[in-house]
TORZA-990926 format. One record per residue (C-alpha): residue in one letter; chain; x, y, z. Coordinates in steps of 0.02 Angstrom, whole numbers, plus 50000, padded with zeros to 5 digits. Layout:
<atoms>
+------+------+-------+-------+-------+
| code | unit |    c1 |    c2 |    c3 |
+------+------+-------+-------+-------+
|    A |    A |     X |     Y |     Z |
...
+------+------+-------+-------+-------+
</atoms>
This chain:
<atoms>
+------+------+-------+-------+-------+
| code | unit |    c1 |    c2 |    c3 |
+------+------+-------+-------+-------+
|    M |    A | 50013 | 50011 | 49990 |
|    A |    A | 50070 | 50185 | 49945 |
|    L |    A | 50108 | 50288 | 50108 |
|    P |    A | 50037 | 50456 | 50099 |
|    P |    A | 50136 | 50602 | 50096 |
|    L |    A | 50226 | 50645 | 50258 |
|    Y |    A | 50324 | 50760 | 50337 |
|    K |    A | 50443 | 50805 | 50482 |
|    Y |    A | 50445 | 50957 | 50584 |
|    L |    A | 50616 | 51030 | 50626 |
|    S |    A | 50674 | 51186 | 50734 |
|    V |    A | 50803 | 51318 | 50676 |
|    E |    A | 50944 | 51196 | 50725 |
|    G |    A | 50840 | 51022 | 50678 |
|    A |    A | 50845 | 51118 | 50502 |
|    R |    A | 51024 | 51164 | 50511 |
|    L |    A | 51082 | 50990 | 50557 |
|    T |    A | 50956 | 50897 | 50435 |
|    L |    A | 51009 | 50987 | 50283 |
|    G |    A | 51194 | 50998 | 50324 |
|    N |    A | 51234 | 50833 | 50367 |
|    N |    A | 51099 | 50736 | 50246 |
|    T |    A | 51064 | 50641 | 50399 |
|    F |    A | 50886 | 50625 | 50503 |
|    W |    A | 50891 | 50613 | 50702 |
|    H |    A | 50860 | 50445 | 50727 |
|    A |    A | 50794 | 50460 | 50922 |
|    K |    A | 50831 | 50327 | 51061 |
|    P |    A | 50639 | 50300 | 51146 |
|    S |    A | 50696 | 50387 | 51322 |
|    T |    A | 50728 | 50547 | 51235 |
|    F |    A | 50532 | 50552 | 51162 |
|    N |    A | 50463 | 50689 | 51252 |
|    D |    A | 50315 | 50587 | 51301 |
|    S |    A | 50370 | 50493 | 51449 |
|    E |    A | 50256 | 50351 | 51414 |
|    D |    A | 50284 | 50328 | 51235 |
|    L |    A | 50390 | 50163 | 51180 |
|    T |    A | 50369 | 50082 | 51360 |
|    V |    A | 50258 | 49952 | 51442 |
|    A |    A | 50185 | 49979 | 51601 |
|    S |    A | 50096 | 49829 | 51649 |
|    M |    A | 50107 | 49659 | 51610 |
|    F |    A | 49922 | 49623 | 51634 |
|    P |    A | 49777 | 49725 | 51601 |
|    G |    A | 49674 | 49734 | 51778 |
|    S |    A | 49765 | 49677 | 51950 |
|    L |    A | 49902 | 49559 | 51939 |
|    E |    A | 49781 | 49477 | 52103 |
|    A |    A | 49650 | 49445 | 51957 |
|    A |    A | 49782 | 49394 | 51826 |
|    L |    A | 49861 | 49275 | 51964 |
|    S |    A | 49700 | 49198 | 52001 |
|    D |    A | 49661 | 49169 | 51792 |
|    I |    A | 49820 | 49092 | 51765 |
|    V |    A | 49793 | 48970 | 51914 |
|    A |    A | 49628 | 48932 | 51839 |
|    N |    A | 49672 | 48901 | 51654 |
|    L |    A | 49857 | 48827 | 51669 |
|    A |    A | 49796 | 48647 | 51649 |
|    D |    A | 49649 | 48670 | 51529 |
|    V |    A | 49802 | 48776 | 51432 |
|    I |    A | 49928 | 48619 | 51428 |
|    L |    A | 49769 | 48508 | 51392 |
|    A |    A | 49735 | 48605 | 51246 |
|    N |    A | 49916 | 48584 | 51178 |
|    L |    A | 49959 | 48395 | 51214 |
|    D |    A | 50051 | 48370 | 51034 |
|    K |    A | 50155 | 48526 | 51059 |
|    A |    A | 50340 | 48553 | 51147 |
|    S |    A | 50348 | 48681 | 51267 |
|    T |    A | 50428 | 48835 | 51178 |
|    C |    A | 50446 | 48920 | 51361 |
|    P |    A | 50644 | 48996 | 51399 |
|    K |    A | 50640 | 48916 | 51553 |
|    L |    A | 50717 | 48743 | 51561 |
|    S |    A | 50614 | 48681 | 51723 |
|    M |    A | 50464 | 48749 | 51669 |
|    R |    A | 50488 | 48658 | 51484 |
|    Q |    A | 50514 | 48501 | 51609 |
|    T |    A | 50356 | 48529 | 51698 |
|    V |    A | 50239 | 48575 | 51565 |
|    A |    A | 50308 | 48394 | 51472 |
|    K |    A | 50272 | 48277 | 51633 |
|    L |    A | 50098 | 48378 | 51646 |
|    Q |    A | 50062 | 48334 | 51455 |
|    A |    A | 50133 | 48148 | 51467 |
|    I |    A | 50011 | 48125 | 51618 |
|    F |    A | 49860 | 48212 | 51524 |
|    R |    A | 49870 | 48117 | 51390 |
|    S |    A | 49889 | 47940 | 51474 |
|    N |    A | 49740 | 48009 | 51580 |
|    P |    A | 49634 | 48145 | 51532 |
|    K |    A | 49533 | 48156 | 51695 |
|    A |    A | 49703 | 48197 | 51784 |
|    A |    A | 49693 | 48382 | 51718 |
|    A |    A | 49522 | 48414 | 51843 |
|    I |    A | 49619 | 48350 | 51983 |
|    F |    A | 49793 | 48432 | 51956 |
|    A |    A | 49695 | 48603 | 51918 |
|    K |    A | 49591 | 48581 | 52094 |
|    Q |    A | 49771 | 48550 | 52186 |
|    L |    A | 49836 | 48693 | 52109 |
|    R |    A | 49688 | 48801 | 52147 |
|    D |    A | 49729 | 48733 | 52345 |
|    N |    A | 49908 | 48761 | 52332 |
|    P |    A | 49957 | 48884 | 52225 |
|    A |    A | 50141 | 48875 | 52289 |
|    L |    A | 50143 | 48696 | 52198 |
|    L |    A | 50227 | 48789 | 52049 |
|    K |    A | 50279 | 48954 | 52144 |
|    L |    A | 50100 | 49038 | 52077 |
|    D |    A | 50087 | 49168 | 52225 |
|    V |    A | 50079 | 49335 | 52208 |
|    E |    A | 50263 | 49391 | 52253 |
|    N |    A | 50337 | 49263 | 52142 |
|    V |    A | 50216 | 49329 | 51997 |
|    R |    A | 50255 | 49508 | 52047 |
|    S |    A | 50430 | 49493 | 52041 |
|    L |    A | 50412 | 49397 | 51860 |
|    A |    A | 50283 | 49539 | 51795 |
|    Q |    A | 50433 | 49673 | 51845 |
|    S |    A | 50556 | 49577 | 51764 |
|    T |    A | 50462 | 49562 | 51617 |
|    I |    A | 50426 | 49730 | 51581 |
|    D |    A | 50614 | 49804 | 51665 |
|    G |    A | 50667 | 49698 | 51500 |
|    V |    A | 50552 | 49746 | 51376 |
|    N |    A | 50573 | 49941 | 51418 |
|    E |    A | 50774 | 49916 | 51435 |
|    F |    A | 50755 | 49808 | 51245 |
|    M |    A | 50651 | 49955 | 51183 |
|    Q |    A | 50818 | 50060 | 51190 |
|    D |    A | 50894 | 49970 | 51060 |
|    Y |    A | 50784 | 50021 | 50931 |
|    R |    A | 50792 | 50205 | 50851 |
|    V |    A | 50639 | 50290 | 50777 |
|    L |    A | 50598 | 50426 | 50654 |
|    C |    A | 50416 | 50494 | 50688 |
|    V |    A | 50338 | 50595 | 50538 |
|    T |    A | 50155 | 50667 | 50523 |
|    T |    A | 50031 | 50663 | 50381 |
|    H |    A | 50004 | 50838 | 50427 |
|    K |    A | 50114 | 50983 | 50361 |
|    D |    A | 49982 | 51120 | 50417 |
|    S |    A | 49968 | 51072 | 50586 |
|    E |    A | 49961 | 51233 | 50710 |
|    K |    A | 50014 | 51138 | 50854 |
|    M |    A | 50164 | 51038 | 50779 |
|    W |    A | 50220 | 51192 | 50692 |
|    S |    A | 50212 | 51275 | 50886 |
|    G |    A | 50298 | 51125 | 50976 |
|    Y |    A | 50423 | 51048 | 50840 |
|    A |    A | 50432 | 51184 | 50725 |
|    E |    A | 50486 | 51316 | 50878 |
|    D |    A | 50328 | 51420 | 50843 |
|    H |    A | 50385 | 51427 | 50641 |
|    K |    A | 50538 | 51488 | 50663 |
|    G |    A | 50583 | 51302 | 50590 |
|    I |    A | 50532 | 51223 | 50429 |
|    A |    A | 50436 | 51051 | 50381 |
|    L |    A | 50486 | 50938 | 50242 |
|    R |    A | 50397 | 50798 | 50124 |
|    I |    A | 50470 | 50624 | 50134 |
|    Q |    A | 50460 | 50511 | 49989 |
|    G |    A | 50587 | 50361 | 49981 |
|    N |    A | 50657 | 50321 | 49820 |
|    V |    A | 50584 | 50170 | 49765 |
|    A |    A | 50716 | 50130 | 49632 |
|    K |    A | 50836 | 50130 | 49772 |
|    D |    A | 50750 | 50014 | 49887 |
|    S |    A | 50744 | 50162 | 49999 |
|    K |    A | 50718 | 50121 | 50214 |
|    F |    A | 50607 | 50265 | 50197 |
|    Q |    A | 50477 | 50180 | 50116 |
|    L |    A | 50440 | 50061 | 50293 |
|    F |    A | 50350 | 50192 | 50374 |
|    R |    A | 50193 | 50134 | 50469 |
|    S |    A | 50057 | 50215 | 50536 |
|    V |    A | 50039 | 50243 | 50733 |
|    T |    A | 49864 | 50153 | 50826 |
|    Y |    A | 49794 | 50281 | 50945 |
|    R |    A | 49716 | 50197 | 51081 |
|    D |    A | 49633 | 50236 | 51269 |
|    A |    A | 49794 | 50169 | 51345 |
|    R |    A | 49972 | 50112 | 51325 |
|    P |    A | 49956 | 49902 | 51288 |
|    T |    A | 49998 | 49798 | 51412 |
|    I |    A | 50112 | 49645 | 51353 |
|    Y |    A | 49983 | 49502 | 51357 |
|    R |    A | 49792 | 49517 | 51320 |
|    D |    A | 49779 | 49403 | 51477 |
|    A |    A | 49812 | 49297 | 51566 |
|    I |    A | 49768 | 49154 | 51443 |
|    D |    A | 49855 | 49250 | 51322 |
|    F |    A | 50000 | 49243 | 51448 |
|    L |    A | 49990 | 49051 | 51465 |
|    V |    A | 49985 | 49033 | 51275 |
|    S |    A | 50117 | 49121 | 51228 |
|    S |    A | 50239 | 49108 | 51358 |
|    L |    A | 50228 | 48910 | 51354 |
|    F |    A | 50182 | 48864 | 51172 |
|    A |    A | 50212 | 49013 | 51053 |
|    D |    A | 50344 | 49058 | 50933 |
|    Q |    A | 50449 | 49156 | 51055 |
|    D |    A | 50518 | 49254 | 50913 |
|    A |    A | 50362 | 49283 | 50844 |
|    S |    A | 50286 | 49339 | 51014 |
|    K |    A | 50410 | 49477 | 51050 |
|    L |    A | 50414 | 49543 | 50872 |
|    K |    A | 50248 | 49544 | 50913 |
|    M |    A | 50250 | 49630 | 51075 |
|    M |    A | 50371 | 49748 | 51006 |
|    N |    A | 50251 | 49814 | 50865 |
|    D |    A | 50111 | 49838 | 50986 |
|    I |    A | 50224 | 49942 | 51067 |
|    I |    A | 50310 | 50031 | 50950 |
|    Y |    A | 50157 | 50062 | 50853 |
|    T |    A | 50040 | 50148 | 50974 |
|    K |    A | 50001 | 50307 | 51075 |
|    T |    A | 49874 | 50378 | 51171 |
|    L |    A | 49726 | 50459 | 51109 |
|    V |    A | 49793 | 50618 | 51177 |
|    W |    A | 49915 | 50625 | 51053 |
|    Q |    A | 49793 | 50573 | 50896 |
|    E |    A | 49787 | 50729 | 50813 |
|    E |    A | 49961 | 50720 | 50762 |
|    S |    A | 49946 | 50574 | 50648 |
|    E |    A | 50116 | 50488 | 50658 |
|    Y |    A | 50194 | 50368 | 50555 |
|    R |    A | 50342 | 50285 | 50618 |
|    L |    A | 50522 | 50208 | 50532 |
|    V |    A | 50557 | 50098 | 50654 |
|    I |    A | 50752 | 50011 | 50655 |
|    H |    A | 50841 | 49893 | 50772 |
|    C |    A | 51022 | 49954 | 50821 |
|    G |    A | 51051 | 49761 | 50774 |
|    Q |    A | 51001 | 49789 | 50591 |
|    G |    A | 51169 | 49879 | 50540 |
|    Q |    A | 51105 | 50039 | 50639 |
|    A |    A | 51231 | 50100 | 50761 |
|    I |    A | 51188 | 50159 | 50921 |
|    G |    A | 51165 | 50333 | 50924 |
|    E |    A | 51195 | 50368 | 50740 |
|    A |    A | 51098 | 50469 | 50614 |
|    L |    A | 50997 | 50399 | 50482 |
|    K |    A | 51079 | 50449 | 50306 |
|    F |    A | 50954 | 50471 | 50149 |
|    H |    A | 50972 | 50507 | 49979 |
|    P |    A | 50951 | 50693 | 49956 |
|    E |    A | 50816 | 50651 | 49804 |
|    E |    A | 50705 | 50600 | 49950 |
|    I |    A | 50679 | 50756 | 50019 |
|    T |    A | 50557 | 50819 | 49913 |
|    E |    A | 50466 | 50995 | 49976 |
|    L |    A | 50533 | 51116 | 50087 |
|    Y |    A | 50388 | 51210 | 50193 |
|    L |    A | 50454 | 51366 | 50261 |
|    G |    A | 50356 | 51437 | 50438 |
|    L |    A | 50283 | 51590 | 50466 |
|    A |    A | 50415 | 51680 | 50574 |
|    I |    A | 50561 | 51608 | 50504 |
|    A |    A | 50732 | 51710 | 50539 |
|    N |    A | 50865 | 51628 | 50401 |
|    K |    A | 50752 | 51584 | 50256 |
|    D |    A | 50910 | 51616 | 50140 |
|    D |    A | 51029 | 51498 | 50230 |
|    V |    A | 50884 | 51343 | 50248 |
|    V |    A | 50838 | 51379 | 50066 |
|    G |    A | 51025 | 51376 | 50006 |
|    N |    A | 51044 | 51228 | 50115 |
|    A |    A | 50905 | 51135 | 50047 |
|    R |    A | 50935 | 51184 | 49841 |
|    S |    A | 51137 | 51115 | 49881 |
|    L |    A | 51068 | 50952 | 49951 |
|    N |    A | 50918 | 50949 | 49811 |
|    P |    A | 50938 | 51060 | 49670 |
|    D |    A | 50752 | 51017 | 49615 |
|    I |    A | 50644 | 51014 | 49796 |
|    T |    A | 50511 | 51104 | 49799 |
|    I |    A | 50494 | 51248 | 49921 |
|    F |    A | 50334 | 51335 | 49992 |
|    Q |    A | 50326 | 51473 | 50108 |
|    A |    A | 50180 | 51469 | 50254 |
|    R |    A | 50081 | 51603 | 50264 |
|    R |    A | 49892 | 51672 | 50347 |
|    G |    A | 49739 | 51653 | 50239 |
|    E |    A | 49565 | 51680 | 50257 |
|    G |    A | 49537 | 51668 | 50451 |
|    G |    A | 49689 | 51619 | 50487 |
|    K |    A | 49696 | 51475 | 50413 |
|    L |    A | 49877 | 51397 | 50380 |
|    E |    A | 49924 | 51394 | 50187 |
|    F |    A | 50063 | 51381 | 50088 |
|    D |    A | 50124 | 51470 | 49913 |
|    R |    A | 50263 | 51417 | 49794 |
|    A |    A | 50418 | 51519 | 49851 |
|    D |    A | 50535 | 51454 | 49703 |
+------+------+-------+-------+-------+
</atoms>
């Protein structure tokens, strides 16, 4: 599917560095202005106690439904426990109900008490959030005329906006932008306790981790919805050194939008044309009713 027009707002200094160095700053998640963005706060929705109760109540049924699947749990001791239970349930399916009752009466059989699960949840959350710091994210928008973004990201109209169009012929990474989904709350690691059981015991762990990362990376809360954001995400293990700026092909910067209060117009335009002589330049102005409009400036 073709991408919509995408724009990057930049401050005065951001414009100088981007046009002068032929790079975008590829941000580390911890530098984002929304402290909750690109993080996960909870392992489950709702309370930990409710999740623990559901885990205890459903563990036997989940194992019974996956008798012929080898456990993929990273923890060896848990894989061995699951394999033993599968063997017992295969030889006597009624044993699942007996085991379920024993577990409800004594969750400590598998260390399924509140403190152990709380420790597991926190270590999982900390691990995910730490792993997120190995990603670099470039954020753009479908709006070139957002008053809020011109004010916040382009230094009260002193800066600029650039249109980015990935070069298809060069298989450009800038074709890989994906839209952000907006929700009431940040995603949890698992939808519920059953999702946790199935995912942690029997799912493809690499695929589960990728889905988890995508949910976190491409989700923001509704307060940010008006930004209509797209993101380009690259993991540092994919040939991208930590802290390295992201190079672009000069022809991929196709349009330059100058803010209402731009003070160094000649320098910005000169840098942009040195980078891409075919760039189209627009100057912002106030139209009827104060609406933000743009005129060709070249």
